[in-house]
C-alpha positions as CSV (number, residue, x, y, z in Angstrom):
1,M,12.0,-41.2,-46.5
2,R,13.9,-41.0,-50.0
3,T,13.9,-44.7,-50.1
4,A,10.0,-44.2,-49.7
5,G,9.7,-41.6,-52.5
6,T,8.4,-39.5,-49.5
7,F,11.3,-36.9,-49.1
8,K,10.6,-33.1,-50.8
9,T,12.6,-30.9,-52.4
10,E,12.5,-27.3,-53.5
11,R,13.0,-26.4,-57.0
12,V,14.4,-22.7,-57.6
13,I,12.3,-20.5,-60.2
14,A,14.5,-18.4,-61.7
15,T,11.4,-16.0,-63.1
16,P,8.6,-14.4,-62.0
17,Q,5.5,-16.8,-61.6
18,R,3.6,-17.1,-64.9
19,A,2.3,-20.1,-67.0
20,A,5.5,-20.4,-68.5
21,I,8.5,-19.8,-66.1
22,Q,12.1,-21.1,-65.5
23,V,13.8,-23.5,-63.2
24,Q,17.3,-23.2,-61.8
25,G,19.7,-25.4,-63.4
26,S,17.5,-25.7,-66.4
27,S,18.3,-23.8,-69.9
28,S,14.6,-23.3,-71.1
29,N,11.4,-22.4,-70.1
30,V,8.8,-25.2,-68.6
31,L,5.3,-25.2,-68.2
32,N,4.2,-24.7,-64.7
33,F,1.3,-26.4,-63.7
34,C,1.2,-26.5,-60.0
35,A,1.2,-22.9,-58.8
36,N,-2.2,-21.3,-57.4
37,N,-2.5,-18.7,-59.9
38,Y,-5.8,-19.4,-61.0
39,L,-6.0,-16.2,-62.7
40,G,-3.1,-15.6,-63.2
41,L,-2.5,-12.5,-61.7
42,A,0.6,-12.8,-59.8
43,D,2.6,-11.0,-62.8
44,H,-0.2,-9.4,-64.4
45,P,0.6,-5.7,-65.4
46,Q,-2.0,-3.9,-63.4
47,V,-1.0,-5.7,-60.2
48,V,2.4,-5.3,-60.7
49,E,2.3,-1.6,-60.9
50,R,-0.3,-1.1,-58.1
51,A,2.4,-2.9,-55.9
52,S,5.0,-0.4,-56.9
53,E,2.4,2.3,-56.7
54,Y,1.9,1.6,-53.0
55,L,5.7,0.5,-52.4
56,H,6.6,4.0,-53.6
57,K,4.1,6.1,-51.9
58,W,3.3,4.0,-48.8
59,G,6.9,3.0,-47.9
60,N,8.4,-0.7,-47.7
61,G,6.3,-1.7,-44.4
62,L,4.7,-0.4,-40.8
63,S,7.3,-2.0,-38.6
64,S,4.0,-2.2,-36.2
65,V,1.0,-4.4,-35.5
66,R,-1.9,-2.9,-36.4
67,F,-3.7,-1.5,-32.8
68,I,0.0,0.4,-32.3
69,C,0.9,2.2,-35.4
70,G,0.4,-0.4,-37.8
71,T,-2.8,1.0,-39.7
72,Q,-2.7,3.0,-43.1
73,S,-5.6,4.5,-44.9
74,I,-4.8,1.8,-47.3
75,H,-5.7,-1.2,-44.8
76,K,-9.0,0.0,-44.0
77,D,-9.8,0.8,-47.5
78,L,-8.7,-2.8,-48.4
79,E,-11.0,-4.3,-45.7
80,D,-13.8,-2.0,-47.1
81,Q,-13.0,-3.3,-50.9
82,I,-13.2,-7.2,-49.6
83,S,-16.4,-6.7,-47.2
84,Q,-18.1,-4.9,-50.6
85,F,-17.2,-8.1,-52.6
86,Y,-19.1,-10.2,-50.4
87,G,-21.9,-7.9,-50.4
88,S,-23.7,-5.4,-47.6
89,G,-23.7,-5.8,-44.2
90,R,-20.2,-7.4,-43.8
91,D,-16.8,-6.8,-42.2
92,T,-13.1,-7.7,-42.8
93,I,-10.2,-8.1,-40.8
94,L,-6.9,-8.4,-42.4
95,Y,-4.2,-11.3,-41.5
96,A,-0.5,-11.9,-42.7
97,S,-2.5,-15.1,-44.0
98,C,-4.8,-17.1,-44.4
99,F,-3.5,-19.6,-41.9
100,D,-3.5,-16.8,-39.2
101,A,-7.0,-16.5,-40.0
102,N,-7.4,-19.9,-39.3
103,A,-5.0,-19.5,-36.3
104,G,-6.6,-16.9,-34.9
105,V,-10.7,-17.3,-35.1
106,F,-11.6,-20.8,-33.0
107,E,-9.4,-19.3,-29.7
108,S,-10.9,-15.7,-29.9
109,L,-14.6,-16.8,-30.8
110,L,-15.3,-19.8,-28.9
111,T,-14.7,-20.8,-24.8
112,E,-14.1,-24.3,-23.3
113,N,-17.9,-25.2,-23.3
114,D,-18.6,-24.6,-26.9
115,A,-17.8,-26.9,-29.8
116,I,-16.0,-27.0,-32.8
117,I,-17.4,-29.6,-35.2
118,S,-14.6,-29.9,-38.3
119,D,-14.7,-31.8,-41.3
120,A,-12.4,-34.8,-41.5
121,L,-10.1,-33.5,-44.4
122,N,-10.0,-29.6,-43.4
123,H,-6.6,-27.9,-44.2
124,A,-3.6,-28.4,-41.5
125,S,-4.3,-24.7,-40.9
126,I,-7.6,-25.3,-39.7
127,I,-6.6,-28.1,-37.4
128,D,-4.1,-25.9,-35.6
129,G,-6.1,-23.5,-35.4
130,V,-8.3,-26.1,-33.3
131,R,-6.0,-27.2,-31.6
132,L,-5.1,-23.8,-29.8
133,C,-8.7,-23.4,-28.7
134,K,-10.1,-25.5,-25.7
135,A,-13.8,-25.8,-27.4
136,K,-14.7,-29.4,-27.5
137,R,-14.3,-31.3,-30.4
138,F,-16.3,-33.2,-33.0
139,R,-15.1,-34.5,-36.5
140,Y,-17.4,-35.4,-39.4
141,A,-16.8,-37.5,-42.3
142,N,-16.0,-35.8,-45.5
143,G,-18.4,-33.3,-46.8
144,D,-21.1,-35.9,-45.5
145,A,-24.2,-33.7,-44.2
146,Q,-25.8,-36.4,-42.5
147,D,-22.4,-37.1,-40.2
148,L,-22.5,-33.5,-39.7
149,D,-25.7,-33.7,-38.5
150,R,-25.4,-36.4,-36.0
151,Q,-22.1,-34.7,-34.5
152,L,-24.2,-31.4,-34.1
153,Q,-26.8,-33.5,-32.2
154,K,-24.1,-34.7,-30.1
155,A,-22.5,-31.1,-29.0
156,S,-26.2,-30.4,-28.4
157,E,-26.4,-33.1,-25.9
158,A,-23.0,-32.1,-24.2
159,G,-24.8,-29.2,-23.4
160,C,-22.6,-26.7,-25.8
161,P,-23.9,-23.5,-26.1
162,V,-22.1,-21.9,-29.1
163,K,-21.4,-24.4,-32.2
164,M,-19.0,-23.5,-35.0
165,V,-18.9,-25.8,-38.0
166,V,-15.9,-25.4,-40.0
167,T,-15.3,-26.5,-43.4
168,D,-12.9,-26.4,-46.7
169,G,-14.7,-24.6,-49.3
170,V,-12.6,-26.4,-51.9
171,F,-10.5,-29.5,-50.7
172,S,-7.1,-28.9,-52.3
173,M,-5.9,-32.0,-52.5
174,D,-9.0,-33.6,-54.2
175,G,-10.1,-30.3,-56.3
176,V,-13.6,-31.1,-54.5
177,V,-16.7,-28.3,-53.6
178,A,-17.7,-28.5,-50.2
179,P,-21.6,-29.6,-50.6
180,L,-22.2,-26.3,-49.0
181,R,-25.8,-26.4,-49.5
182,D,-26.6,-29.3,-47.6
183,I,-24.2,-28.2,-44.9
184,C,-26.3,-24.9,-44.6
185,D,-29.4,-26.6,-44.0
186,V,-27.7,-28.9,-41.3
187,V,-26.0,-26.1,-40.0
188,E,-29.1,-23.5,-39.4
189,K,-31.2,-26.9,-38.3
190,H,-28.6,-26.6,-35.2
191,G,-28.5,-23.3,-34.9
192,A,-24.8,-23.3,-35.5
193,V,-22.5,-21.2,-36.7
194,L,-20.6,-21.8,-40.3
195,L,-17.0,-20.9,-41.3
196,V,-15.6,-21.6,-44.7
197,D,-12.0,-21.2,-45.4
198,D,-12.2,-20.6,-49.1
199,A,-8.6,-20.1,-50.1
200,H,-9.3,-22.4,-53.1
201,A,-12.2,-20.5,-54.5
202,T,-12.0,-16.9,-54.0
203,G,-11.6,-15.1,-56.8
204,F,-12.7,-17.5,-59.7
205,V,-14.9,-20.2,-58.2
206,G,-19.2,-18.9,-59.0
207,E,-20.2,-17.0,-61.4
208,T,-18.5,-13.8,-60.1
209,G,-15.5,-15.6,-58.2
210,R,-17.0,-14.8,-54.7
211,G,-16.1,-18.6,-54.2
212,T,-18.2,-21.8,-52.8
213,G,-21.2,-19.5,-51.1
214,E,-21.6,-18.2,-54.3
215,Y,-21.3,-21.3,-56.5
216,W,-24.1,-22.9,-54.3
217,G,-26.1,-19.8,-53.8
218,V,-25.5,-19.4,-50.1
219,L,-23.4,-16.8,-49.7
220,D,-25.7,-14.8,-47.4
221,R,-25.9,-18.4,-45.2
222,V,-22.2,-18.2,-44.4
223,H,-21.5,-16.4,-41.2
224,L,-18.0,-16.4,-41.7
225,V,-15.3,-16.5,-44.7
226,N,-11.4,-17.3,-44.4
227,S,-9.5,-16.5,-47.3
228,T,-6.2,-15.7,-48.8
229,L,-4.9,-13.0,-50.9
230,G,-2.2,-15.4,-52.0
231,K,-3.6,-17.5,-54.5
232,A,-5.9,-15.9,-57.0
233,L,-6.1,-12.8,-55.9
234,G,-2.5,-11.8,-57.0
235,G,-0.5,-14.4,-55.3
236,A,1.7,-12.6,-53.0
237,S,0.6,-13.1,-49.3
238,G,-2.0,-11.9,-47.0
239,G,-5.4,-13.7,-45.6
240,Y,-8.6,-12.4,-44.0
241,T,-11.9,-13.1,-42.2
242,V,-15.0,-11.6,-43.6
243,G,-18.6,-12.0,-42.3
244,N,-20.5,-10.3,-39.3
245,P,-19.3,-7.4,-37.9
246,L,-19.7,-7.9,-34.5
247,L,-17.7,-10.9,-34.6
248,V,-15.2,-9.2,-36.9
249,S,-14.9,-6.4,-34.1
250,L,-14.2,-9.3,-31.4
251,L,-11.3,-10.8,-33.6
252,R,-9.5,-7.5,-33.8
253,N,-9.6,-7.3,-30.2
254,T,-8.9,-10.8,-29.2
255,S,-7.0,-12.4,-32.0
256,R,-3.5,-13.3,-31.5
257,P,-2.1,-13.7,-34.6
258,Y,-3.7,-10.1,-35.8
259,L,-2.6,-8.4,-32.6
260,F,1.0,-10.0,-32.5
261,S,2.2,-9.8,-36.3
262,N,2.8,-6.9,-38.1
263,T,0.6,-5.6,-40.4
264,L,0.5,-6.3,-44.3
265,A,3.1,-4.5,-46.6
266,P,1.7,-1.7,-48.5
267,S,2.7,-3.3,-51.8
268,V,0.9,-6.2,-50.9
269,V,-2.1,-4.2,-50.2
270,G,-1.7,-2.5,-53.6
271,A,-1.7,-5.8,-55.5
272,A,-4.3,-7.0,-53.9
273,A,-6.6,-4.3,-54.1
274,A,-5.8,-4.5,-58.0
275,A,-6.4,-8.0,-58.1
276,L,-9.8,-7.2,-56.7
277,D,-10.6,-4.8,-59.2
278,L,-10.0,-7.0,-62.0
279,V,-12.2,-9.8,-60.7
280,S,-15.0,-7.0,-59.8
281,N,-15.0,-5.8,-63.1
282,A,-17.1,-8.2,-65.7
283,E,-15.2,-6.7,-68.4
284,T,-11.7,-8.4,-67.2
285,R,-13.0,-11.3,-65.2
286,T,-15.5,-13.2,-68.1
287,P,-12.5,-13.8,-70.4
288,L,-10.2,-15.0,-67.4
289,L,-12.9,-17.4,-66.1
290,Q,-13.8,-18.5,-69.8
291,Q,-10.1,-19.2,-70.2
292,L,-9.5,-21.0,-67.4
293,W,-13.0,-23.4,-67.5
294,A,-12.4,-24.2,-70.8
295,N,-8.1,-25.2,-70.2
296,A,-9.9,-27.6,-67.2
297,E,-12.3,-29.2,-69.3
298,L,-10.0,-29.9,-72.1
299,F,-7.3,-31.4,-70.0
300,R,-10.1,-33.5,-67.9
301,T,-11.5,-34.8,-71.0
302,R,-8.4,-35.5,-72.8
303,M,-6.8,-37.3,-69.8
304,T,-9.9,-39.3,-68.7
305,D,-10.2,-40.2,-72.5
306,A,-6.1,-41.6,-72.6
307,G,-7.3,-44.0,-69.4
308,F,-5.8,-41.6,-66.5
309,T,-7.6,-41.9,-63.1
310,L,-8.5,-38.3,-62.3
311,A,-10.6,-36.8,-58.7
312,G,-12.3,-33.6,-57.9
313,K,-14.9,-31.7,-60.2
314,D,-16.1,-28.6,-61.4
315,H,-12.4,-27.1,-60.2
316,A,-9.0,-26.0,-61.6
317,I,-7.5,-28.6,-59.2
318,I,-7.2,-31.8,-61.3
319,P,-5.6,-34.4,-59.2
320,V,-4.0,-37.7,-61.5
321,M,-4.1,-40.3,-59.2
322,L,-1.6,-42.9,-59.0
323,G,-1.5,-44.5,-55.8
324,D,2.0,-45.4,-55.3
325,A,4.3,-42.6,-54.0
326,R,7.5,-43.3,-55.7
327,V,5.6,-43.7,-58.9
328,A,4.3,-40.2,-58.3
329,S,7.9,-38.9,-57.7
330,Q,9.0,-40.4,-60.9
331,M,6.1,-39.0,-63.1
332,A,6.8,-35.6,-61.8
333,D,10.9,-35.6,-62.7
334,A,9.9,-37.5,-65.9
335,L,7.4,-34.5,-66.8
336,L,10.0,-32.0,-66.1
337,R,12.4,-33.1,-68.1
338,R,9.5,-32.7,-70.9
339,G,8.9,-29.4,-70.0
340,I,5.7,-30.0,-67.5
341,Y,6.4,-28.8,-64.3
342,V,4.0,-30.6,-61.7
343,I,4.5,-32.1,-58.2
344,G,4.0,-35.4,-56.8
345,F,2.1,-35.3,-53.4
346,S,2.2,-38.3,-51.3
347,F,1.9,-39.2,-47.8
348,P,2.0,-37.4,-45.1
349,V,0.3,-34.5,-47.3
350,V,-2.1,-36.9,-48.6
351,P,-3.4,-40.7,-47.3
352,R,-0.9,-43.6,-47.6
353,D,-1.1,-45.3,-50.8
354,R,-3.1,-42.2,-52.3
355,A,-0.1,-40.5,-54.3
356,R,-1.3,-38.2,-56.9
357,I,0.1,-35.3,-58.9
358,R,-2.1,-32.4,-58.7
359,V,-2.6,-30.5,-61.8
360,Q,-3.9,-26.9,-61.0
361,L,-4.8,-24.7,-64.1
362,S,-4.9,-21.2,-64.7
363,A,-6.1,-18.5,-67.0
364,A,-2.7,-17.5,-68.0
365,H,-2.8,-21.4,-69.5
366,T,-3.3,-21.3,-73.6
367,T,-5.1,-24.4,-75.1
368,E,-1.4,-25.5,-76.6
369,H,-0.3,-25.3,-73.0
370,V,-2.6,-27.9,-71.7
371,N,-2.3,-29.7,-75.1
372,R,1.5,-30.1,-74.5
373,A,0.8,-31.0,-71.0
374,V,-1.5,-33.8,-71.9
375,D,0.8,-35.3,-74.5
376,A,3.5,-35.4,-71.9
377,F,1.3,-37.1,-69.2
378,I,0.2,-39.7,-71.9
379,E,4.1,-40.2,-73.2
380,V,5.1,-40.6,-69.3
381,G,2.3,-43.0,-68.6
382,R,2.5,-45.2,-70.9
383,E,6.1,-45.3,-69.9
384,L,5.7,-46.0,-66.3
385,N,2.8,-48.4,-67.1
386,V,0.1,-46.0,-65.5
387,I,-2.0,-46.3,-68.4
């Protein structure tokens, strides 16, 4: 693995998560361009203050799962807050992570007679959740509504009474937004159910941060959304499923990750509630979104002009495509020496010969930060004959 350039090491951060961090072993700060901290809320004063407030008022933890003695009023309040964020007529169930939400949804809602139709590039947590379920499995080509139509037809011909389509809202290795409008058309044609994993969209994609459903204008046509509190919404942990109240009620009674995992710690609940307050308020949300998307546009424009090959569109994830795993690893190391913290991604996280550096912009980055990153990419890119 070391020879192939696919061995992964963990860099240790010696500061809170923010735009400029200190990596253990380094004497100076580096600019972080690989966090899911899209809105810069991981160390936002209001988020940190609410987390501390809830910690002191509600304790460190519940030492219990929800249905025994692990539900405080703050957990119900956060579930209601998330439901209201998405609009009326919805209910929400909290999980320890979005991974757990994906692990618990399929087995709970589908039987061996039903069908799951999954995008070929869905996240590993969806793949693992599907494996836990006995429903028949169909896979459609990434973002291909025509192939989805064909697979749904096959599921109907197989006599599956319930057909659930599942897709990432944003494919995080590529920075590509799923074509939900086309997907919704096909789902409704076949009377299927649509589940969207919006982990890399919640809080910042769409005009008011409601995610890919809002981005495409189809939020009311998506039956279930699984997402996270650990990326744009404060950066800690926690996940949820939001959608049809009857389905959410069924999950509360049958979803194993929910029934057998400790409830969310009060500090995490408080931080998430504060982050949602910031995103729900136009006065605080608007400048964050404006800075984030200005940063993304600046980075993409300058990198393209410099001759780099970039993937994705309309997202804060901008992969710099390199192909060779060794080159991706070497470039990431060289950039770190220049004060830019990024990570090279290679097989098995991405397909062979599709290695890349996934750059993630944040509202916490300044224009100067972005320009420094691009300047460093250009310098290293020339040294490695990438451009």
